[in-house]
C-alpha positions in Angstrom: 7.5 0.2 177.6 9.6 -2.5 179.1 9.6 -6.1 177.8 9.5 -8.5 180.9 10.2 -12.2 180.7 9.2 -14.2 183.8 11.2 -17.4 184.6 8.6 -19.5 186.5 5.5 -17.4 185.6 3.0 -19.8 187.1 4.2 -19.3 190.7 1.5 -17.5 192.8 3.5 -14.3 193.3 5.0 -14.4 189.8 1.7 -14.8 188.1 0.2 -11.9 190.1 3.2 -9.6 189.3 3.0 -10.5 185.6 -0.6 -9.4 185.6 0.2 -6.1 187.3 2.9 -5.2 184.8 0.7 -6.3 181.9 -2.1 -4.1 183.3 0.3 -1.2 183.4 0.9 -1.6 179.6 4.3 -3.4 179.7 5.0 -6.3 177.4 5.0 -9.5 179.4 5.7 -13.1 178.7 7.0 -16.0 180.7 8.0 -19.6 180.9 7.3 -22.6 183.2 6.8 -26.3 183.3 4.0 -27.6 181.1 1.8 -28.8 183.9 -1.4 -26.9 184.4 -1.6 -24.7 187.5 -4.7 -22.7 188.6 -2.6 -19.5 188.6 -2.4 -19.5 184.8 -6.1 -18.9 184.2 -5.7 -15.2 184.9 -2.6 -15.1 182.6 -4.6 -16.8 179.8 -7.5 -14.4 180.2 -5.1 -11.4 179.7 -3.5 -13.1 176.7 0.0 -13.3 178.4 2.2 -15.8 176.5 3.3 -18.8 178.6 6.2 -20.8 177.0 7.9 -24.1 178.0 11.4 -23.5 179.4 13.9 -23.0 176.6 17.0 -20.9 176.4 15.8 -19.6 173.1 13.0 -17.7 174.8 15.7 -15.2 176.0 16.2 -12.3 173.7 18.0 -9.0 173.7 16.0 -6.1 175.2 14.3 -8.2 177.8 14.3 -7.7 181.6 14.3 -11.0 183.4 12.3 -11.7 186.6 13.2 -15.0 188.1 11.0 -17.1 190.5 12.7 -18.2 193.7 11.9 -21.9 193.0 14.4 -21.9 190.1 18.2 -21.9 190.6 20.8 -19.8 188.8 21.6 -22.8 186.6 18.2 -22.7 184.9 18.9 -22.7 181.2 17.1 -19.4 180.6 18.9 -17.6 183.4 22.2 -18.9 182.0 21.3 -17.5 178.6 20.2 -14.2 180.1 23.6 -13.8 181.9 25.4 -14.6 178.6 23.5 -11.8 176.9 24.1 -9.4 179.8 20.4 -8.9 180.5 19.2 -7.4 183.7 18.0 -10.2 186.0 15.9 -9.7 189.2 14.8 -12.2 191.7 11.0 -11.8 192.4 11.3 -10.3 195.9 14.1 -7.9 194.8 12.1 -6.6 191.9 9.0 -6.2 194.1 11.0 -4.4 196.7 11.9 -1.7 194.2 8.4 -1.6 192.7 6.7 -1.0 196.0 8.6 2.3 196.6 6.6 4.0 193.9 3.4 3.9 196.0 2.1 3.9 199.5 3.0 0.3 200.0 1.2 -1.9 202.5 2.9 -5.2 203.2 0.7 -7.9 204.7 2.7 -10.5 206.5 2.3 -13.1 209.2 2.6 -16.9 209.6 -1.1 -17.3 208.8 -3.8 -15.3 207.1 -1.6 -13.2 204.7 -3.5 -14.1 201.5 -7.0 -13.5 202.9 -6.1 -10.3 204.6 -4.3 -9.0 201.5 -7.4 -9.7 199.4 -9.7 -8.1 201.9 -7.6 -5.0 202.3 -7.3 -4.6 198.5 -11.1 -4.9 198.2 -11.9 -2.4 201.0 -9.3 0.3 200.4 -9.8 0.0 196.7 -13.3 1.4 197.3 -11.7 4.7 198.5 -8.6 5.2 196.3 -7.0 3.6 193.2 -5.2 0.6 194.4 -2.9 -2.0 192.8 -2.5 -5.3 194.6 -0.6 -8.6 194.6 -2.3 -11.5 196.4 -0.6 -14.8 197.1 -3.4 -16.7 195.4 -2.0 -15.7 192.0 -4.2 -12.6 191.6 -2.8 -9.2 190.7 -4.1 -5.9 189.3 -2.1 -2.9 188.3 -3.3 0.7 187.9 -0.8 3.3 186.8 -2.4 6.0 188.9 -2.6 3.9 192.1 -2.2 5.6 195.5 -1.8 2.3 197.3 0.0 -0.9 196.5 -1.2 -3.8 198.7 0.9 -6.9 198.6 1.5 -10.2 200.4 5.0 -10.4 202.0 6.2 -13.9 202.7 8.6 -14.5 205.6 10.1 -17.7 204.1 13.9 -17.4 203.7 13.4 -13.9 205.0 12.3 -12.7 201.5 10.2 -10.0 203.1 13.4 -8.2 204.2 13.6 -7.0 200.6 10.7 -4.6 201.2 10.6 -1.2 202.9 6.8 -0.5 202.9 5.0 2.5 204.3 2.8 0.1 206.4 3.2 -3.4 207.7 0.2 -5.5 208.7 1.3 -8.4 210.9 -1.3 -11.0 211.5 0.5 -13.4 213.8 3.8 -15.2 214.4 4.0 -19.0 214.5 6.7 -21.6 213.9 6.5 -22.8 210.3 8.8 -23.5 207.4 11.0 -25.8 209.6 13.2 -26.6 206.6 14.4 -23.0 207.0 13.7 -21.5 210.4 15.5 -23.2 213.4 12.8 -22.4 216.0 10.2 -19.8 217.0 12.9 -17.4 218.1 14.4 -17.5 214.6 10.9 -16.6 213.2 10.5 -13.8 215.7 13.8 -12.3 214.8 12.8 -12.2 211.1 9.6 -10.4 211.9 11.5 -8.0 214.2 13.9 -7.2 211.3 10.9 -6.6 209.0 9.3 -4.3 211.6 12.4 -2.0 211.6 12.1 -1.5 207.8 8.5 -0.2 207.9 8.5 3.6 207.3 5.0 4.9 208.5 3.2 2.5 210.8 2.6 -1.1 211.8 -0.8 -2.7 212.4 -0.3 -5.8 214.5 -2.5 -8.4 216.2 -2.2 -7.6 219.9 -3.8 -11.0 220.8 -0.6 -12.7 219.5 1.9 -13.2 222.4 4.9 -12.7 220.1 3.7 -9.6 218.2 3.1 -7.9 221.6 6.9 -7.8 221.8 7.5 -6.1 218.4 9.6 -2.9 218.4 9.7 -0.4 215.6 10.8 3.1 214.6 7.2 3.9 213.7 3.9 3.8 215.7 2.6 0.2 216.3 -1.2 0.0 216.5 -2.7 -3.2 218.0 -5.9 -4.9 217.1 -7.7 -7.9 218.6 -10.4 -9.2 220.9 -8.7 -8.4 224.1 -9.5 -5.1 225.8 -5.8 -4.1 225.8 -5.9 -3.5 222.0 -6.2 -0.1 220.3 -8.8 -1.6 218.0 -11.1 -4.1 219.7 -14.0 -6.2 218.4 -16.8 -6.9 220.9 -20.4 -8.0 220.9 -19.8 -10.6 218.3 -22.9 -12.2 216.7 -23.0 -14.9 214.0 -26.1 -15.7 211.8 -26.9 -16.8 208.3 -25.6 -13.4 206.9 -22.1 -13.8 208.4 -20.6 -12.2 211.5 -21.5 -8.8 213.0 -19.4 -7.0 215.7 -18.8 -3.6 217.2 -15.4 -2.0 217.0 -14.0 0.3 219.7 -11.0 2.5 219.1 -9.1 3.0 222.3 -12.3 2.2 224.3 -14.5 4.6 222.2 -17.2 3.1 220.0 -16.4 3.5 216.4 -18.8 1.5 214.2 -20.7 -1.8 213.8 -19.4 -4.0 211.0 -20.6 -7.2 209.2 -18.3 -9.6 207.4 -19.2 -12.7 205.4 -16.8 -15.1 207.3 -17.5 -16.9 210.5 -14.2 -17.8 212.1 -12.4 -15.8 214.8 -9.5 -15.4 212.3 -12.0 -13.7 209.9 -12.8 -11.1 212.5 -9.1 -10.5 213.2 -8.4 -10.1 209.5 -11.2 -7.6 209.2 -9.9 -5.7 212.3 -6.5 -5.3 210.7 -8.1 -3.8 207.6 -10.3 -1.5 209.6 -7.3 -0.3 211.6 -5.3 0.4 208.5 -8.2 2.2 206.8 -8.9 4.3 209.9 -5.2 5.3 210.0 -5.5 6.4 206.4 -8.8 8.3 207.1 -10.9 6.1 204.8 -14.6 6.9 205.2 -16.2 4.5 207.7 -19.2 3.9 205.4 -16.9 2.8 202.6 -15.2 0.4 205.0 -18.5 -1.1 206.2 -20.0 -1.5 202.7 -16.9 -3.1 201.2 -16.5 -5.5 204.1 -20.0 -6.9 203.3 -19.2 -7.5 199.7 -15.8 -9.3 199.9 -16.1 -12.6 198.0 -12.9 -14.2 199.3 -9.7 -15.3 197.5 -8.7 -18.4 195.6 -8.1 -21.6 197.6 -9.2 -19.9 200.9 -12.5 -21.5 202.0 -13.8 -21.7 198.4 -17.3 -23.3 198.8 -19.2 -25.3 196.3 -22.7 -26.8 196.9 -22.7 -30.4 195.6 -26.0 -32.2 196.0 -26.8 -32.3 199.7 -23.1 -31.8 200.5 -20.9 -28.7 200.5 -17.3 -29.0 199.2 -14.8 -26.6 200.5 -11.3 -26.1 199.1 -8.9 -24.5 201.5 -5.1 -23.9 201.5 -4.8 -24.8 205.3 -1.5 -26.7 205.7 -0.4 -25.9 209.2 -2.1 -27.1 212.4 -3.2 -23.5 213.4 -4.8 -23.0 210.0 -6.6 -26.4 210.1 -8.0 -25.6 213.5 -9.2 -22.2 212.3 -10.9 -23.7 209.2 -12.7 -26.4 211.2 -13.8 -23.8 213.8 -15.2 -21.5 211.1 -17.1 -24.5 209.5 -18.7 -25.5 212.8 -19.8 -21.9 213.3 -21.4 -21.7 209.9 -22.8 -25.2 209.5 -24.2 -26.1 212.9 -25.5 -29.6 213.3 -23.8 -30.9 210.2 -20.9 -33.3 210.1 -17.5 -31.7 209.3 -15.4 -34.1 207.2 -11.7 -33.3 206.9 -9.8 -34.6 203.9 -6.2 -33.5 204.5 -3.0 -33.8 202.4 0.1 -32.9 204.4 2.5 -30.6 202.6 6.3 -31.5 202.9 7.8 -34.2 205.0 9.7 -31.7 207.1 6.5 -29.9 208.2 4.7 -33.2 208.8 7.4 -34.5 211.0 7.9 -31.3 212.9 4.2 -30.9 213.7 3.0 -34.5 213.7 1.4 -34.3 217.2 -0.1 -30.8 216.5 -1.6 -32.0 213.2 -3.3 -34.8 215.1 -4.7 -32.4 217.7 -6.2 -30.1 215.1 -7.6 -32.7 212.8 -9.3 -34.5 215.7 -11.6 -31.5 215.9 -13.4 -32.7 212.8 -16.1 -35.3 212.9 -14.4 -37.5 210.3 -10.9 -37.5 209.0 -9.4 -38.8 205.7 -5.7 -38.6 205.0 -4.0 -38.4 201.6 -0.3 -39.2 201.0 2.2 -36.6 201.9 2.9 -34.1 199.1 6.6 -33.4 198.7 8.0 -30.2 197.3 10.7 -28.9 195.0 13.0 -29.0 198.0 12.2 -32.6 199.1 10.5 -35.6 197.5 10.9 -38.1 200.3 11.2 -38.4 204.1 11.6 -40.8 206.9 8.0 -40.9 207.8 4.7 -41.8 206.0 1.1 -40.8 206.2 0.6 -43.8 208.5 2.5 -41.9 211.2 -0.1 -39.2 211.1 -2.9 -41.7 211.0 -1.7 -43.1 214.3 -2.3 -39.7 215.9 -6.0 -39.7 214.9 -8.5 -42.4 216.1 -10.6 -43.8 213.2 -8.7 -41.7 210.5 -9.0 -43.3 207.1 -6.2 -43.3 204.5 -7.6 -42.1 201.1 -6.3 -42.6 197.6 -7.6 -40.8 194.5 -9.3 -44.0 193.3 -11.2 -44.5 196.6 -12.7 -41.0 196.9 -16.2 -42.5 196.3 -16.3 -43.4 200.0 -17.0 -39.8 200.8 -20.5 -40.2 199.4 -21.5 -41.8 202.7 -21.5 -38.4 204.4 -24.9 -37.5 203.1 -25.2 -33.8 204.0 -21.7 -33.4 205.3 -19.4 -30.5 204.8 -16.3 -31.8 203.1 -13.1 -29.8 203.8 -10.4 -30.5 201.2 -7.3 -29.0 202.9 -3.7 -28.8 201.9 -1.0 -26.8 200.0 -0.1 -29.5 197.5 -2.5 -30.9 194.9 -5.4 -31.8 197.2 -7.7 -30.3 194.5 -7.3 -33.4 192.4 -9.0 -35.4 195.1 -12.0 -33.1 195.1 -12.1 -33.2 191.3 -11.9 -37.0 191.3 -14.7 -37.1 193.9 -17.0 -34.8 191.8 -16.3 -37.0 188.7 -17.0 -40.2 190.6 -20.3 -39.0 192.0 -21.4 -37.6 188.6 -20.5 -40.9 187.1 -22.6 -42.8 189.6 -25.5 -40.4 188.9 -25.1 -41.0 185.2 -25.3 -44.7 185.6 -28.4 -44.4 187.7 -30.1 -42.3 185.1 -29.3 -44.9 182.4 -30.6 -47.7 184.5 -33.8 -45.8 185.3 
């Protein structure tokens, strides 16, 4: 049994990996800042110790796994080097770990987390499966056949992996603080494709993925009839979305999923293609697709009086458009209210016009101040620059969230990768406070 210490254990990938190693009976602890993050709930439930950063946390006999948000001069990493302990960056450790299983890396500019969660749920119905999802969820099984994991392109970290399979959902320009342009992003995915050892499942509706070359077979999925796996006869109702799948123009099966957006269909197609390639029984695939409950911070719905509150991680224009589209499919004839918090000044500046275009698809728009990151805390623009792109957009502070009550039976989309959840929490508390006062008066 190895004793692992995680430096930055509350990170989404770090938290998930800590859970996996704990489940596999290793001794696990970690440290982080003392602010609460949603990722620590699963750690607490497993009884994994979380400590404040302190060089005295580092002891002989530990193996150190360091989160990528923390530099080499972190006091714990300095102490670990002084003691001569083995130190691994998160993505390097994961790269070695994956080789023990049939590894499936899920990557793409958008949809990684949802597709990873869906694949883990579906293929886990056929064979023992360990998984690492980018919402901070992980599960480890020592006898696993498959290891399904989210592989992030940021800073080309996914080049640390050599998985059996690669699922590629799409290629888009994002992370402008690192990638120079779309060609730079494409080159990273092309490098990743060359490291896959058994097969690639790629979205053939994506213009950039159509150009991907590899040393292994590339299977394409999508809505276009040029794809190996094609979804047709799409029907949406109160139960979700039903569609037929044709494999190289031959009918395969009819599937139903719980989501409503086009991106949900594509995610399901990726999973269906991978499972078909691995000879998973079609009835298992169909049954598991119907029972997928989603992942954290990806379209998490909560009925709230006559309204519905939705928490979503959407922080790129493409993701915002997809989330609004899915909402309009599911909640016809109800107002879609977007409450959006931009994430990083660099991304906001780069995609200012595109953010405006995507948010204008909502019926009402509220904008929260830009959320900086560990890499940047200020920029040359403000939230008012985005407001100018959207007619009638309203700036919203945490203290003013009560204004959202006016959207009587509206669907409130709280979107962003920062701390947009605090706005939803404040809104819930404000409304409940008003209701409490009304009861007292009555």
